[in-house]
KENU-371876 format. One line per field, with one value per atom (N, C-alpha, C): residue in three letters; residue number from 1; x, y, z. Coordinates in pm, 1 decimal, m for minus. Example, Ala and Ser with C-alpha at 12.3 -4.5 7.8 and 13.67 -1.06 7.14 Angstrom:
2
rest = c(ala | ala | ala | ser | ser | ser);
nr = c(1 | 1 | 1 | 2 | 2 | 2);
X = c(1319.0 | 1230.0 | 1320.0 | 1285.0 | 1367.0 | 1290.0);
Y = c(m569.0 | m450.0 | m330.0 | m225.0 | m106.0 | 3.0);
Z = c(780.0 | 780.0 | 780.0 | 708.0 | 714.0 | 787.0);
This chain:
177
rest = c(met | met | met | ala | ala | ala | glu | glu | glu | asn | asn | asn | glu | glu | glu | his | his | his | pro | pro | pro | gln | gln | gln | gln | gln | gln | thr | thr | thr | pro | pro | pro | glu | glu | glu | pro | pro | pro | glu | glu | glu | ser | ser | ser | val | val | val | pro | pro | pro | glu | glu | glu | ala | ala | ala | asp | asp | asp | val | val | val | arg | arg | arg | glu | glu | glu | ser | ser | ser | phe | phe | phe | lys | lys | lys | gly | gly | gly | arg | arg | arg | ile | ile | ile | lys | lys | lys | ser | ser | ser | asp | asp | asp | pro | pro | pro | gln | gln | gln | leu | leu | leu | ser | ser | ser | thr | thr | thr | thr | thr | thr | lys | lys | lys | lys | lys | lys | gly | gly | gly | his | his | his | ala | ala | ala | lys | lys | lys | phe | phe | phe | tyr | tyr | tyr | ala | ala | ala | lys | lys | lys | val | val | val | glu | glu | glu | gln | gln | gln | arg | arg | arg | his | his | his | trp | trp | trp | his | his | his | pro | pro | pro | glu | glu | glu | pro | pro | pro | asp | asp | asp | gly | gly | gly | thr | thr | thr | tyr | tyr | tyr | thr | thr | thr | arg | arg | arg | leu | leu | leu | pro | pro | pro | asn | asn | asn | ser | ser | ser | tyr | tyr | tyr | his | his | his | asp | asp | asp | leu | leu | leu | val | val | val | ala | ala | ala | phe | phe | phe | lys | lys | lys | gly | gly | gly | pro | pro | pro | ala | ala | ala | val | val | val | arg | arg | arg | ala | ala | ala | tyr | tyr | tyr | lys | lys | lys | glu | glu | glu | leu | leu | leu | gln | gln | gln | lys | lys | lys | asn | asn | asn | asp | asp | asp | tyr | tyr | tyr | phe | phe | phe | ile | ile | ile | ala | ala | ala | glu | glu | glu | gly | gly | gly | arg | arg | arg | met | met | met | glu | glu | glu | asp | asp | asp | tyr | tyr | tyr | leu | leu | leu | ser | ser | ser | lys | lys | lys | arg | arg | arg | thr | thr | thr | gly | gly | gly | glu | glu | glu | ile | ile | ile | lys | lys | lys | gln | gln | gln | arg | arg | arg | phe | phe | phe | val | val | val | ala | ala | ala | thr | thr | thr | ala | ala | ala | ala | ala | ala | gly | gly | gly | his | his | his | asp | asp | asp | met | met | met | ala | ala | ala | tyr | tyr | tyr | thr | thr | thr | arg | arg | arg | tyr | tyr | tyr | glu | glu | glu | val | val | val | asp | asp | asp | arg | arg | arg | thr | thr | thr | pro | pro | pro | arg | arg | arg | arg | arg | arg | glu | glu | glu | ala | ala | ala | pro | pro | pro | glu | glu | glu | his | his | his | glu | glu | glu | thr | thr | thr | pro | pro | pro | ala | ala | ala | his | his | his | glu | glu | glu | ala | ala | ala | thr | thr | thr | gly | gly | gly | arg | arg | arg | glu | glu | glu | his | his | his | ala | ala | ala | ala | ala | ala | asp | asp | asp | arg | arg | arg | glu | glu | glu | gly | gly | gly | ser | ser | ser | ala | ala | ala | phe | phe | phe | ala | ala | ala | ala | ala | ala | pro | pro | pro | glu | glu | glu | gln | gln | gln | arg | arg | arg | gln | gln | gln | asp | asp | asp | arg | arg | arg | gln | gln | gln | pro | pro | pro | pro | pro | pro | ala | ala | ala | met | met | met | gly | gly | gly | leu | leu | leu);
nr = c(1 | 1 | 1 | 2 | 2 | 2 | 3 | 3 | 3 | 4 | 4 | 4 | 5 | 5 | 5 | 6 | 6 | 6 | 7 | 7 | 7 | 8 | 8 | 8 | 9 | 9 | 9 | 10 | 10 | 10 | 11 | 11 | 11 | 12 | 12 | 12 | 13 | 13 | 13 | 14 | 14 | 14 | 15 | 15 | 15 | 16 | 16 | 16 | 17 | 17 | 17 | 18 | 18 | 18 | 19 | 19 | 19 | 20 | 20 | 20 | 21 | 21 | 21 | 22 | 22 | 22 | 23 | 23 | 23 | 24 | 24 | 24 | 25 | 25 | 25 | 26 | 26 | 26 | 27 | 27 | 27 | 28 | 28 | 28 | 29 | 29 | 29 | 30 | 30 | 30 | 31 | 31 | 31 | 32 | 32 | 32 | 33 | 33 | 33 | 34 | 34 | 34 | 35 | 35 | 35 | 36 | 36 | 36 | 37 | 37 | 37 | 38 | 38 | 38 | 39 | 39 | 39 | 40 | 40 | 40 | 41 | 41 | 41 | 42 | 42 | 42 | 43 | 43 | 43 | 44 | 44 | 44 | 45 | 45 | 45 | 46 | 46 | 46 | 47 | 47 | 47 | 48 | 48 | 48 | 49 | 49 | 49 | 50 | 50 | 50 | 51 | 51 | 51 | 52 | 52 | 52 | 53 | 53 | 53 | 54 | 54 | 54 | 55 | 55 | 55 | 56 | 56 | 56 | 57 | 57 | 57 | 58 | 58 | 58 | 59 | 59 | 59 | 60 | 60 | 60 | 61 | 61 | 61 | 62 | 62 | 62 | 63 | 63 | 63 | 64 | 64 | 64 | 65 | 65 | 65 | 66 | 66 | 66 | 67 | 67 | 67 | 68 | 68 | 68 | 69 | 69 | 69 | 70 | 70 | 70 | 71 | 71 | 71 | 72 | 72 | 72 | 73 | 73 | 73 | 74 | 74 | 74 | 75 | 75 | 75 | 76 | 76 | 76 | 77 | 77 | 77 | 78 | 78 | 78 | 79 | 79 | 79 | 80 | 80 | 80 | 81 | 81 | 81 | 82 | 82 | 82 | 83 | 83 | 83 | 84 | 84 | 84 | 85 | 85 | 85 | 86 | 86 | 86 | 87 | 87 | 87 | 88 | 88 | 88 | 89 | 89 | 89 | 90 | 90 | 90 | 91 | 91 | 91 | 92 | 92 | 92 | 93 | 93 | 93 | 94 | 94 | 94 | 95 | 95 | 95 | 96 | 96 | 96 | 97 | 97 | 97 | 98 | 98 | 98 | 99 | 99 | 99 | 100 | 100 | 100 | 101 | 101 | 101 | 102 | 102 | 102 | 103 | 103 | 103 | 104 | 104 | 104 | 105 | 105 | 105 | 106 | 106 | 106 | 107 | 107 | 107 | 108 | 108 | 108 | 109 | 109 | 109 | 110 | 110 | 110 | 111 | 111 | 111 | 112 | 112 | 112 | 113 | 113 | 113 | 114 | 114 | 114 | 115 | 115 | 115 | 116 | 116 | 116 | 117 | 117 | 117 | 118 | 118 | 118 | 119 | 119 | 119 | 120 | 120 | 120 | 121 | 121 | 121 | 122 | 122 | 122 | 123 | 123 | 123 | 124 | 124 | 124 | 125 | 125 | 125 | 126 | 126 | 126 | 127 | 127 | 127 | 128 | 128 | 128 | 129 | 129 | 129 | 130 | 130 | 130 | 131 | 131 | 131 | 132 | 132 | 132 | 133 | 133 | 133 | 134 | 134 | 134 | 135 | 135 | 135 | 136 | 136 | 136 | 137 | 137 | 137 | 138 | 138 | 138 | 139 | 139 | 139 | 140 | 140 | 140 | 141 | 141 | 141 | 142 | 142 | 142 | 143 | 143 | 143 | 144 | 144 | 144 | 145 | 145 | 145 | 146 | 146 | 146 | 147 | 147 | 147 | 148 | 148 | 148 | 149 | 149 | 149 | 150 | 150 | 150 | 151 | 151 | 151 | 152 | 152 | 152 | 153 | 153 | 153 | 154 | 154 | 154 | 155 | 155 | 155 | 156 | 156 | 156 | 157 | 157 | 157 | 158 | 158 | 158 | 159 | 159 | 159 | 160 | 160 | 160 | 161 | 161 | 161 | 162 | 162 | 162 | 163 | 163 | 163 | 164 | 164 | 164 | 165 | 165 | 165 | 166 | 166 | 166 | 167 | 167 | 167 | 168 | 168 | 168 | 169 | 169 | 169 | 170 | 170 | 170 | 171 | 171 | 171 | 172 | 172 | 172 | 173 | 173 | 173 | 174 | 174 | 174 | 175 | 175 | 175 | 176 | 176 | 176 | 177 | 177 | 177);
X = c(3895.5 | 3750.3 | 3733.1 | 3637.7 | 3625.5 | 3552.4 | 3553.9 | 3512.6 | 3371.5 | 3282.9 | 3150.9 | 3096.3 | 3172.6 | 3129.3 | 3138.9 | 3015.4 | 3018.6 | 3094.8 | 3111.3 | 3209.1 | 3181.3 | 3281.7 | 3280.2 | 3270.2 | 3217.4 | 3188.4 | 3058.8 | 3062.2 | 2953.3 | 2885.6 | 2766.7 | 2675.3 | 2670.3 | 2676.7 | 2682.4 | 2548.9 | 2536.6 | 2376.4 | 2321.6 | 2212.1 | 2147.7 | 2128.9 | 2147.2 | 2127.7 | 1982.8 | 1924.8 | 1786.4 | 1772.8 | 1719.8 | 1713.2 | 1637.4 | 1648.9 | 1558.5 | 1455.6 | 1331.0 | 1199.7 | 1258.7 | 1186.8 | 1229.5 | 1127.0 | 1141.3 | 1037.0 | 1098.8 | 998.4 | 1026.1 | 914.2 | 925.9 | 838.8 | 709.2 | 604.6 | 475.6 | 388.9 | 319.3 | 228.5 | 89.8 | m13.2 | m158.8 | m229.6 | m295.2 | m365.9 | m479.0 | m512.3 | m622.2 | m570.2 | m579.5 | m548.6 | m639.0 | m594.3 | m660.4 | m653.3 | m556.2 | m538.4 | m567.5 | m593.6 | m589.5 | m448.2 | m429.7 | m302.3 | m232.9 | m98.6 | m50.5 | 73.6 | 65.9 | 169.9 | 262.6 | 381.7 | 473.7 | 610.9 | 701.0 | 828.4 | 943.3 | 1056.2 | 1168.8 | 1255.8 | 1374.0 | 1458.1 | 1527.0 | 1518.9 | 1585.0 | 1472.3 | 1350.2 | 1260.0 | 1161.9 | 1181.8 | 1125.4 | 968.5 | 889.6 | 756.7 | 757.1 | 679.1 | 674.6 | 533.6 | 481.1 | 357.5 | 363.8 | 262.4 | 255.3 | 104.1 | 97.8 | m35.5 | m6.0 | m89.3 | m115.3 | m184.4 | m149.2 | m225.2 | m260.1 | m350.7 | m399.3 | m374.1 | m341.5 | m315.1 | m386.8 | m475.3 | m534.1 | m465.1 | m481.4 | m395.8 | m490.3 | m447.0 | m521.1 | m423.5 | m469.4 | m396.9 | m449.8 | m386.7 | m439.8 | m436.5 | m550.9 | m576.3 | m568.6 | m527.6 | m479.1 | m612.4 | m742.8 | m867.5 | m877.6 | m803.7 | m856.1 | m902.5 | m943.0 | m1017.3 | m903.9 | m958.3 | m862.5 | m914.6 | m819.0 | m872.5 | m812.2 | m890.1 | m886.5 | m794.5 | m683.4 | m577.4 | m620.4 | m560.8 | m579.7 | m503.0 | m544.5 | m506.0 | m383.7 | m282.5 | m158.0 | m155.0 | m100.1 | m87.8 | 58.0 | 68.1 | 210.6 | 206.7 | 323.1 | 341.5 | 381.8 | 305.7 | 346.8 | 390.3 | 503.0 | 560.2 | 604.1 | 600.1 | 647.9 | 733.0 | 812.3 | 886.3 | 889.0 | 882.0 | 911.4 | 782.3 | 787.1 | 683.3 | 588.0 | 617.3 | 530.5 | 436.0 | 512.7 | 433.0 | 325.6 | 353.9 | 267.9 | 129.3 | 160.1 | 60.9 | m14.1 | 45.2 | m29.7 | m120.5 | m82.1 | m145.8 | m289.2 | m275.2 | m382.2 | m478.7 | m428.0 | m524.9 | m578.5 | m518.2 | m552.0 | m605.5 | m717.5 | m773.8 | m813.8 | m836.0 | m871.8 | m980.3 | m968.7 | m1026.7 | m1005.7 | m926.9 | m900.8 | m812.2 | m848.2 | m763.3 | m667.4 | m553.8 | m420.9 | m339.9 | m238.4 | m122.9 | m9.0 | 95.4 | 208.5 | 347.5 | 420.9 | 538.0 | 663.3 | 765.5 | 874.6 | 966.1 | 970.9 | 1055.3 | 1025.2 | 1048.2 | 1027.9 | 1164.3 | 1134.1 | 1261.5 | 1265.7 | 1377.5 | 1369.1 | 1412.0 | 1361.7 | 1389.1 | 1377.8 | 1433.9 | 1419.8 | 1312.5 | 1218.1 | 1099.4 | 1157.3 | 1139.2 | 1177.1 | 1085.5 | 968.7 | 888.3 | 896.7 | 925.4 | 958.7 | 1097.2 | 1176.8 | 1323.5 | 1341.2 | 1241.1 | 1233.4 | 1267.6 | 1332.2 | 1346.6 | 1226.6 | 1155.5 | 1038.2 | 1056.4 | 947.0 | 941.4 | 845.3 | 872.1 | 768.4 | 785.8 | 679.0 | 703.1 | 725.6 | 834.6 | 875.6 | 807.9 | 705.1 | 657.7 | 724.3 | 757.7 | 809.6 | 701.2 | 571.8 | 475.3 | 343.3 | 224.6 | 125.7 | m5.2 | m122.3 | m232.2 | m369.2 | m472.4 | m588.0 | m580.1 | m643.0 | m645.4 | m787.6 | m748.3 | m878.9 | m983.1 | m932.5 | m1027.6 | m1134.1 | m1109.6 | m1195.5 | m1259.1 | m1187.4 | m1223.8 | m1293.5 | m1408.4 | m1463.4 | m1405.7 | m1395.6 | m1337.7 | m1366.2 | m1339.1 | m1327.1 | m1189.8 | m1145.0 | m1018.4 | m1033.1 | m935.0 | m942.7 | m811.2 | m807.4 | m697.3 | m652.4 | m708.7 | m656.1 | m527.8 | m458.7 | m291.7 | m306.4 | m215.6 | m175.8 | m154.4 | m173.3 | m126.7 | m52.3 | 51.4 | 147.4 | 74.3 | m20.1 | m103.9 | m214.6 | m269.4 | m388.7 | m507.2 | m601.4 | m712.9 | m808.0 | m816.7 | m882.5 | m846.8 | m869.8 | m837.0 | m963.9 | m940.5 | m1061.4 | m1107.6 | m1217.3 | m1264.4 | m1253.9 | m1237.4 | m1196.7 | m1312.8 | m1444.9 | m1557.5 | m1579.8 | m1490.1 | m1502.0 | m1398.2 | m1300.4 | m1201.7 | m1221.1 | m1166.8 | m1210.5 | m1153.6 | m1077.1 | m1014.2 | m906.9 | m878.7 | m760.6 | m653.2 | m579.4 | m445.2 | m356.6 | m223.3 | m121.8 | m40.4 | 27.5 | 91.6 | 187.6 | 258.8 | 362.3 | 318.2 | 182.7 | 133.1 | 106.8 | 58.5 | 29.5 | 160.4 | 265.0 | 390.2 | 459.4 | 403.6 | 496.0 | 587.9 | 547.9 | 643.0 | 692.7 | 773.2 | 836.3 | 737.7 | 639.5 | 537.0 | 393.3 | 331.0 | 193.2 | 79.1 | m0.3 | m124.0 | m207.8 | m269.4 | m344.8 | m488.0 | m530.6 | m629.6 | m768.9 | m886.3 | m988.9 | m1020.1 | m1063.4 | m1117.9 | m1249.7 | m1267.0 | m1427.2 | m1478.6 | m1614.2 | m1668.2 | m1620.7 | m1620.2 | m1586.8 | m1450.8 | m1323.5 | m1223.3 | m1151.1 | m1065.2 | m1017.3 | m900.9 | m850.3 | m740.9 | m614.8 | m521.1 | m389.2 | m305.8 | m320.2 | m245.7 | m107.0 | 4.0 | 130.8 | 206.1 | 156.8 | 231.5 | 354.7);
Y = c(m2204.1 | m2170.3 | m2014.8 | m1971.7 | m1824.7 | m1784.7 | m1661.5 | m1628.6 | m1654.7 | m1609.4 | m1627.2 | m1780.6 | m1868.6 | m2015.3 | m2076.1 | m2134.5 | m2232.3 | m2212.3 | m2111.3 | m2099.3 | m2195.0 | m2229.2 | m2362.3 | m2312.9 | m2208.8 | m2147.5 | m2197.8 | m2251.4 | m2283.3 | m2154.6 | m2152.0 | m2056.6 | m2037.3 | m1904.8 | m1894.0 | m1902.5 | m1989.3 | m1989.7 | m1896.5 | m1855.6 | m1724.9 | m1728.2 | m1607.2 | m1595.2 | m1542.7 | m1633.4 | m1605.9 | m1597.2 | m1491.4 | m1460.0 | m1548.1 | m1588.5 | m1689.4 | m1599.8 | m1683.5 | m1603.9 | m1537.4 | m1431.6 | m1374.0 | m1415.7 | m1499.4 | m1575.7 | m1536.6 | m1487.8 | m1446.7 | m1513.6 | m1496.8 | m1554.0 | m1476.6 | m1525.2 | m1450.6 | m1472.7 | m1402.1 | m1394.8 | m1379.9 | m1465.6 | m1453.3 | m1427.3 | m1316.4 | m1312.5 | m1206.2 | m1162.4 | m1069.9 | m967.2 | m837.8 | m725.4 | m726.9 | m730.7 | m741.2 | m602.9 | m516.5 | m404.0 | m268.8 | m155.4 | m43.6 | m36.4 | m38.8 | 7.3 | 143.4 | 149.7 | 258.3 | 301.8 | 447.6 | 497.0 | 583.4 | 557.7 | 633.2 | 683.6 | 731.1 | 741.7 | 674.8 | 636.8 | 568.9 | 684.4 | 656.7 | 757.6 | 824.4 | 760.4 | 814.5 | 913.2 | 910.8 | 992.3 | 915.1 | 774.5 | 696.9 | 649.4 | 626.9 | 585.9 | 445.5 | 412.3 | 288.5 | 241.0 | 140.4 | 93.9 | m42.2 | m37.4 | m158.6 | m194.7 | m335.5 | m388.8 | m521.2 | m553.5 | m695.9 | m761.8 | m886.1 | m965.1 | m1096.1 | m1159.1 | m1301.7 | m1390.5 | m1525.8 | m1611.1 | m1753.0 | m1789.0 | m1926.8 | m2018.1 | m2145.7 | m2261.4 | m2377.3 | m2474.8 | m2589.9 | m2715.7 | m2847.2 | m2952.2 | m3039.0 | m3087.4 | m3203.1 | m3350.8 | m3407.6 | m3544.1 | m3630.3 | m3760.3 | m3863.5 | m3874.0 | m3882.2 | m3882.8 | m3768.5 | m3682.7 | m3552.1 | m3435.7 | m3455.2 | m3346.0 | m3267.3 | m3155.2 | m3054.3 | m3034.2 | m3031.8 | m2980.2 | m2840.3 | m2768.0 | m2627.1 | m2631.4 | m2561.5 | m2536.5 | m2393.0 | m2367.0 | m2229.3 | m2122.4 | m1995.4 | m1907.6 | m1833.1 | m1787.6 | m1728.9 | m1589.1 | m1507.8 | m1363.4 | m1318.9 | m1212.6 | m1166.8 | m1027.5 | m964.7 | m823.2 | m819.0 | m711.4 | m693.3 | m552.1 | m538.1 | m390.2 | m382.1 | m246.6 | m221.2 | m82.3 | m54.9 | 76.5 | 152.7 | 287.0 | 378.0 | 362.3 | 360.2 | 342.1 | 240.6 | 116.5 | 28.2 | 54.4 | 109.7 | 156.9 | 237.7 | 346.9 | 449.1 | 376.5 | 301.6 | 223.5 | 141.8 | 66.7 | m23.0 | 49.9 | 169.5 | 239.8 | 303.0 | 334.0 | 402.1 | 306.9 | 171.7 | 72.2 | m25.4 | m65.1 | m183.2 | m108.8 | m179.3 | m126.6 | m255.1 | m214.5 | m341.7 | m442.1 | m567.7 | m671.0 | m711.4 | m635.4 | m647.8 | m796.2 | m894.9 | m994.9 | m933.9 | m997.5 | m944.5 | m1047.1 | m1027.2 | m1106.3 | m1022.8 | m1061.9 | m982.6 | m1062.1 | m962.1 | m1040.3 | m973.3 | m1068.7 | m998.4 | m1100.3 | m1093.0 | m1201.0 | m1179.8 | m1296.8 | m1306.0 | m1265.5 | m1186.6 | m1125.9 | m1108.3 | m1155.2 | m1151.8 | m1021.9 | m963.1 | m821.4 | m820.7 | m738.9 | m717.4 | m620.7 | m668.8 | m591.9 | m471.5 | m348.1 | m237.8 | m267.1 | m290.4 | m292.3 | m412.4 | m534.3 | m633.0 | m683.9 | m644.0 | m688.7 | m838.3 | m888.5 | m1028.8 | m1034.5 | m1136.9 | m1154.2 | m1201.5 | m1122.9 | m1158.8 | m1177.8 | m1229.2 | m1231.9 | m1139.2 | m1074.0 | m1005.9 | m1012.3 | m976.6 | m1002.8 | m874.6 | m858.6 | m731.5 | m745.3 | m659.0 | m662.9 | m581.2 | m615.9 | m534.4 | m483.5 | m567.9 | m553.1 | m601.6 | m545.1 | m590.5 | m560.7 | m641.3 | m592.9 | m690.1 | m667.8 | m725.4 | m875.0 | m978.3 | m1113.5 | m1115.6 | m1133.8 | m1164.0 | m1255.3 | m1362.5 | m1462.3 | m1401.5 | m1299.7 | m1252.0 | m1108.2 | m1039.5 | m889.7 | m890.3 | m803.9 | m765.2 | m634.4 | m621.3 | m487.0 | m485.3 | m348.6 | m338.8 | m291.7 | m335.6 | m291.0 | m160.1 | m69.2 | 57.1 | 49.6 | 34.3 | 24.7 | 166.9 | 263.7 | 391.6 | 416.9 | 467.5 | 507.4 | 590.0 | 580.2 | 660.6 | 785.5 | 889.7 | 1030.5 | 1063.3 | 1161.7 | 1187.4 | 1275.8 | 1357.7 | 1442.0 | 1385.4 | 1402.5 | 1336.7 | 1407.3 | 1308.4 | 1378.4 | 1462.7 | 1457.2 | 1573.0 | 1587.5 | 1698.5 | 1724.3 | 1681.9 | 1599.4 | 1579.9 | 1704.3 | 1738.1 | 1851.7 | 1825.6 | 1924.9 | 1916.8 | 1853.2 | 1876.9 | 1813.4 | 1665.6 | 1608.4 | 1470.1 | 1406.7 | 1470.6 | 1381.8 | 1279.5 | 1173.7 | 1063.5 | 1081.1 | 1170.9 | 1202.8 | 1085.2 | 1005.8 | 903.0 | 980.6 | 1064.4 | 1105.3 | 1046.9 | 1074.1 | 1033.3 | 1162.8 | 1166.3 | 1276.2 | 1324.0 | 1239.8 | 1260.6 | 1325.6 | 1286.8 | 1361.0 | 1507.1 | 1543.6 | 1661.3 | 1751.2 | 1689.2 | 1755.1 | 1774.1 | 1748.6 | 1756.4 | 1678.9 | 1528.1 | 1428.1 | 1429.6 | 1354.5 | 1330.3 | 1263.6 | 1219.4 | 1128.1 | 1217.1 | 1166.1 | 1247.8 | 1165.4 | 1244.5 | 1180.5 | 1088.6 | 983.4 | 911.1 | 967.2 | 933.7 | 992.9 | 919.2 | 989.0 | 944.8 | 794.3 | 691.6 | 561.0 | 562.4 | 477.2 | 451.5 | 334.4 | 305.2 | 183.3 | 66.7 | 86.7 | m6.3 | 65.2 | 7.7 | 50.0 | m39.7 | 16.3 | m53.4 | m156.5 | m252.3 | m329.3 | m256.2 | m297.6 | m256.1 | m318.7 | m263.7 | m301.6 | m225.0 | m306.0 | m232.9 | m222.8 | m274.3 | m236.4 | m322.6);
Z = c(m9726.6 | m9691.3 | m9688.3 | m9747.3 | m9743.3 | m9609.9 | m9560.5 | m9436.3 | m9422.0 | m9524.5 | m9510.7 | m9531.3 | m9535.4 | m9567.7 | m9431.0 | m9377.5 | m9264.0 | m9165.9 | m9064.6 | m8976.9 | m8860.5 | m8813.1 | m8719.8 | m8579.3 | m8545.8 | m8416.2 | m8358.1 | m8228.5 | m8156.7 | m8100.1 | m8125.0 | m8079.1 | m7906.8 | m7866.2 | m7720.9 | m7680.5 | m7557.7 | m7509.2 | m7471.0 | m7505.0 | m7460.9 | m7296.4 | m7247.9 | m7122.0 | m7084.1 | m7027.4 | m6984.9 | m6822.8 | m6800.7 | m6661.2 | m6585.2 | m6460.9 | m6383.2 | m6345.7 | m6308.4 | m6239.0 | m6102.4 | m6087.6 | m5949.4 | m5857.5 | m5781.8 | m5677.3 | m5552.5 | m5456.3 | m5332.7 | m5250.0 | m5124.8 | m5012.9 | m5028.5 | m4970.9 | m4981.3 | m4838.2 | m4828.4 | m4696.0 | m4739.9 | m4713.5 | m4745.5 | m4613.8 | m4574.4 | m4452.9 | m4463.7 | m4333.0 | m4310.7 | m4221.6 | m4271.0 | m4158.5 | m4041.6 | m3923.0 | m3800.2 | m3728.2 | m3748.8 | m3679.1 | m3768.3 | m3708.3 | m3794.1 | m3852.8 | m3990.0 | m4030.2 | m3998.5 | m3958.6 | m3914.0 | m4022.2 | m4019.5 | m4104.5 | m4030.1 | m4028.6 | m3955.2 | m4018.7 | m3966.6 | m4040.0 | m3953.5 | m4022.5 | m3966.6 | m3901.6 | m3853.7 | m3806.4 | m3921.1 | m4032.4 | m4160.6 | m4228.1 | m4178.9 | m4263.1 | m4349.3 | m4379.0 | m4481.4 | m4423.2 | m4510.3 | m4474.0 | m4403.6 | m4310.6 | m4255.4 | m4229.5 | m4282.7 | m4267.1 | m4166.6 | m4077.0 | m3995.4 | m3966.5 | m3958.0 | m3903.8 | m3861.2 | m3759.2 | m3716.9 | m3809.6 | m3844.6 | m3937.2 | m3892.3 | m3940.7 | m3902.0 | m4006.8 | m3996.2 | m4109.4 | m4050.6 | m4154.6 | m4115.6 | m4162.2 | m4082.5 | m4116.2 | m4126.7 | m4202.2 | m4240.2 | m4245.6 | m4192.7 | m4202.9 | m4310.9 | m4417.4 | m4523.7 | m4437.5 | m4450.6 | m4390.1 | m4512.2 | m4471.2 | m4563.5 | m4669.1 | m4598.9 | m4682.6 | m4778.6 | m4801.0 | m4884.3 | m4824.6 | m4699.1 | m4617.4 | m4543.8 | m4498.6 | m4439.6 | m4296.9 | m4197.8 | m4049.0 | m4028.7 | m3968.7 | m3951.3 | m3817.7 | m3826.3 | m3702.3 | m3649.8 | m3537.9 | m3474.4 | m3587.7 | m3577.7 | m3640.7 | m3600.7 | m3659.0 | m3610.6 | m3642.9 | m3540.8 | m3568.3 | m3576.5 | m3665.9 | m3688.4 | m3710.7 | m3727.6 | m3776.8 | m3907.9 | m3977.2 | m4112.8 | m4147.6 | m4208.8 | m4233.1 | m4367.6 | m4397.7 | m4552.3 | m4521.1 | m4603.6 | m4617.6 | m4753.3 | m4732.9 | m4847.4 | m4925.3 | m5057.6 | m5163.7 | m5131.2 | m5107.7 | m5081.1 | m4938.2 | m4846.7 | m4720.6 | m4750.2 | m4844.6 | m4850.6 | m4942.3 | m5039.8 | m5120.8 | m5024.7 | m4943.7 | m4859.7 | m4778.0 | m4705.8 | m4615.1 | m4683.8 | m4825.5 | m4901.8 | m4948.3 | m4948.8 | m5011.9 | m4930.6 | m4812.7 | m4712.3 | m4588.9 | m4522.6 | m4385.0 | m4344.1 | m4206.9 | m4115.0 | m4163.4 | m4166.0 | m4225.2 | m4369.8 | m4427.3 | m4575.5 | m4583.4 | m4691.8 | m4724.2 | m4808.8 | m4788.6 | m4875.3 | m4908.7 | m5010.3 | m5040.3 | m5048.5 | m4972.2 | m4989.5 | m5033.7 | m5080.4 | m5121.7 | m5035.2 | m5007.6 | m4930.3 | m4858.3 | m4739.8 | m4656.0 | m4504.3 | m4439.1 | m4303.7 | m4240.5 | m4119.7 | m4056.2 | m3917.2 | m3849.9 | m3690.2 | m3653.3 | m3555.2 | m3519.9 | m3345.2 | m3294.9 | m3146.0 | m3098.4 | m3041.4 | m3002.1 | m2912.3 | m2920.1 | m2842.9 | m2706.9 | m2720.1 | m2611.4 | m2517.4 | m2569.6 | m2487.5 | m2456.9 | m2549.0 | m2545.9 | m2599.6 | m2676.7 | m2713.8 | m2874.5 | m2919.9 | m3061.0 | m3113.1 | m3206.8 | m3272.5 | m3432.4 | m3493.8 | m3636.6 | m3675.9 | m3807.1 | m3883.3 | m4031.8 | m4095.4 | m4260.5 | m4302.5 | m4380.2 | m4427.6 | m4581.6 | m4603.9 | m4751.7 | m4849.5 | m4968.0 | m5073.3 | m5185.2 | m5155.8 | m5252.5 | m5173.3 | m5180.9 | m5129.9 | m5197.7 | m5204.2 | m5265.7 | m5203.7 | m5254.5 | m5217.4 | m5283.2 | m5196.7 | m5233.2 | m5297.7 | m5448.4 | m5529.0 | m5505.9 | m5425.2 | m5370.0 | m5271.5 | m5203.8 | m5106.2 | m5132.6 | m5231.5 | m5265.4 | m5399.2 | m5389.0 | m5506.1 | m5550.3 | m5687.2 | m5749.5 | m5870.7 | m5942.6 | m6066.1 | m6106.8 | m6232.3 | m6279.7 | m6348.6 | m6313.4 | m6396.8 | m6475.9 | m6611.8 | m6684.6 | m6777.2 | m6712.1 | m6779.3 | m6746.6 | m6820.1 | m6800.3 | m6662.2 | m6570.8 | m6433.2 | m6501.2 | m6419.6 | m6433.8 | m6325.8 | m6322.2 | m6242.2 | m6130.5 | m6166.2 | m6066.0 | m6037.5 | m5906.7 | m5883.8 | m5948.2 | m5953.3 | m6059.5 | m6005.1 | m5848.5 | m5774.0 | m5640.7 | m5591.5 | m5450.7 | m5363.7 | m5250.7 | m5165.0 | m5080.0 | m5096.2 | m5024.5 | m4844.4 | m4797.1 | m4638.6 | m4580.3 | m4612.6 | m4532.9 | m4576.9 | m4675.7 | m4707.3 | m4628.4 | m4578.5 | m4500.1 | m4414.2 | m4395.0 | m4322.6 | m4181.0 | m4146.5 | m4026.6 | m3975.7 | m4076.3 | m4057.0 | m4099.7 | m3997.0 | m4012.2 | m3919.7 | m3936.7 | m3859.9 | m3813.3 | m3708.5 | m3665.7 | m3756.9 | m3830.9 | m3938.7 | m4041.0 | m4074.4 | m4206.5 | m4149.9 | m4043.8 | m3993.0 | m3986.9 | m3957.7 | m3947.1 | m4070.9 | m4188.5 | m4308.2 | m4333.0 | m4337.5 | m4358.7 | m4510.6 | m4541.0 | m4672.6 | m4759.8 | m4728.1 | m4814.0 | m4789.0 | m4903.8 | m4917.1 | m4815.8 | m4755.6 | m4681.7 | m4775.9 | m4711.3 | m4787.5 | m4822.5 | m4961.9 | m5006.4 | m4921.0 | m4936.4 | m4865.0 | m4936.1 | m4824.9 | m4872.8 | m4892.7 | m4996.4 | m5038.6 | m4989.1 | m4984.4 | m4941.2 | m5023.3 | m5164.0 | m5263.4 | m5311.5 | m5299.6 | m5344.2 | m5451.4 | m5546.8 | m5662.8 | m5594.7 | m5668.4 | m5624.5 | m5599.6 | m5515.5 | m5502.8 | m5601.0 | m5728.7 | m5843.8 | m5835.6 | m5870.7 | m5899.6 | m5781.0 | m5658.3 | m5536.9 | m5539.6);
């Protein structure tokens, strides 16, 4: 049999990566978000968040349960983006994981959601999509008289990350977080 005639090799199965599925958290920001730095100098976002709960009934209706309150944190780039885009009373969806941690204030083991990405919840947020390509440099500098006054001590001390831009009444979605 010639080499190019009907080889008896079985084809190798194609390696298809599985979907990257992570935990999510859906809720509303209940405190003013804070941006600080870790001991290593990385950005850290923190906010107290609220989550609504419902219980499905056999007849197809839902009974409202009490809200629960949790800590939401993010680090590095996602922290800076969350601080720029999210503010008190915004509805959000975050991707990440639940984590146990030791509270420095109370000494208790608590839980917090560590977000690796976060953005506005489209079910509650009106916005316009800007599909223009992103640029490396900011489009404009915010004049000093337009500053919102929302600064953090780390920003004034020259931290490793840029200070957030001024927030508008109607802001675009937190895309690509």
